[in-house]
Structure formats: structure tokens, C-alpha cells
N, C-alpha and C positions, 0 to 999 in steps of 0.2 A: 372353483378355479383359483389357483394360487397366483398372486401377482408376481411379476418377475422381480428378481433380486436386484437392488441397485448395484451399479458398478463399484468396485472397491475404490477408495480414495487414492489419489496420486501419492506416491511415496514422498515423504519430506526429504530434504537433503541428507539428513542423518540416516535415513532408511534406505537410500539408494545403495545397490550392491557395490562393493569395493573390489578393486583389482590390485594385484601386486605390480609395482613399477620399480625397476632398477634404473637409476640414472648413473651414467658413467661420464665423469668430467675429465677431459684431457686437453693438452695444448695442441693446437692445430699444426704448429711448426714441426713438432717432433713426435707427436702422438703419446707423449709421456703423461701418465695419470697425474691428476692434481688432487692431493689429499688436503683436508682442512677447508674445503670450499663449502659454503652454505648454499644449499639448493632449496628453492621454494617453488611449489606449484600452487597457483591461485586459481580456483575454479571461476571461470568467466561468468557463470550463471549465478552462483551463490556467494562468491567471495571466500568460501572455505579454503583453508590453507593446509597443505601437507608439506612438511619441511624436515630437513636433516642435514648432517654434515658428512662430506665424503671421507672415506677411509684412505689408507695409504695407497690402495689400488685405484683410487678415484671414484669408487662406487658408493652409492647411498641407496638403501631400500626404503621405499615409500609405499603408502596405500592410499588410493583415491578412487572416487566414483568415476565411471566413464563420463566423458564430456570434454569441452574445450578448456584449456588452461593457458595461463601465462607463466612460463618458467623463467626463473631468474637465478643467476649464480653470483654470489658475493664472496669476495676475498678480503679479509681484514676490514669488513664493514663497508666495502665499496662494491657496488653492482658492476660486474664486468661483462655480463651477458644477459640479454632477455630474448625470449623466443616464444611465439605462440605455437601451441601444439594440440593435437587431438589424441585423447586416450580412449581406446575402445575395448581393450582387453589387457590382460597381463602382458607386459612387454619390457624391453630394455630400450632406453632412450640415450643416445650418445650426444653430449653437448661439448663442442670443441671451442676452446677459448682462442681468440685471435692473438697475434704476436704482441699486441700492446698490453695484454693482461699479465698480471704478476705471475 
């Protein structure tokens, strides 16, 4: 009789599958894209960070493992938006900056 094989170990954060995320940053007042904004996604479980800077169309492409994240948008070194979000698959996330943001 062959003993049962042990279950495979849980994947480490670096082994978790990653998905493609496009973040679009725009102004809420006029829906205009915001280029040059620093976008960071911080994994709520591991603290791992995916970050990039939005292009002229307000978009930034990131890669992250599925899970809960704290998203932040910074302009000129000042955080202008934070939001908790859930990433489950490849997706586009729209982040709108309020009227008080640069």
C-alpha cells in the first residue's frame, strides 16, 4: 500500500499567480485623464507593492496577484487619493480624483 502524497505547500507571495491590471486616472469634474500620477497598489496581506506612473492618457499597466489592495494616487509627491479594492482577475480600474486634486 502506497501512503497518500502530502498536499503541496501553499504558494508564497512571489509564487501566487499574477494578473494584468490597467489603472486609469482621471479628474472627476471633467473626466480628463491625468498623466504623470504615481499609482501604487499595496497588497493588504503581504505588503507587496505594484507601482507605476500614468501616461498622457491617464493609464498605467501593473501586474499583481489576486487579493485585497490599498490603491493610492500621488501627484508631485502628495497623496491625492486612497481606495481599498479587490483584484480577482485581469481588469481595468478607474480612479477619479476629486475637484481638490491637482
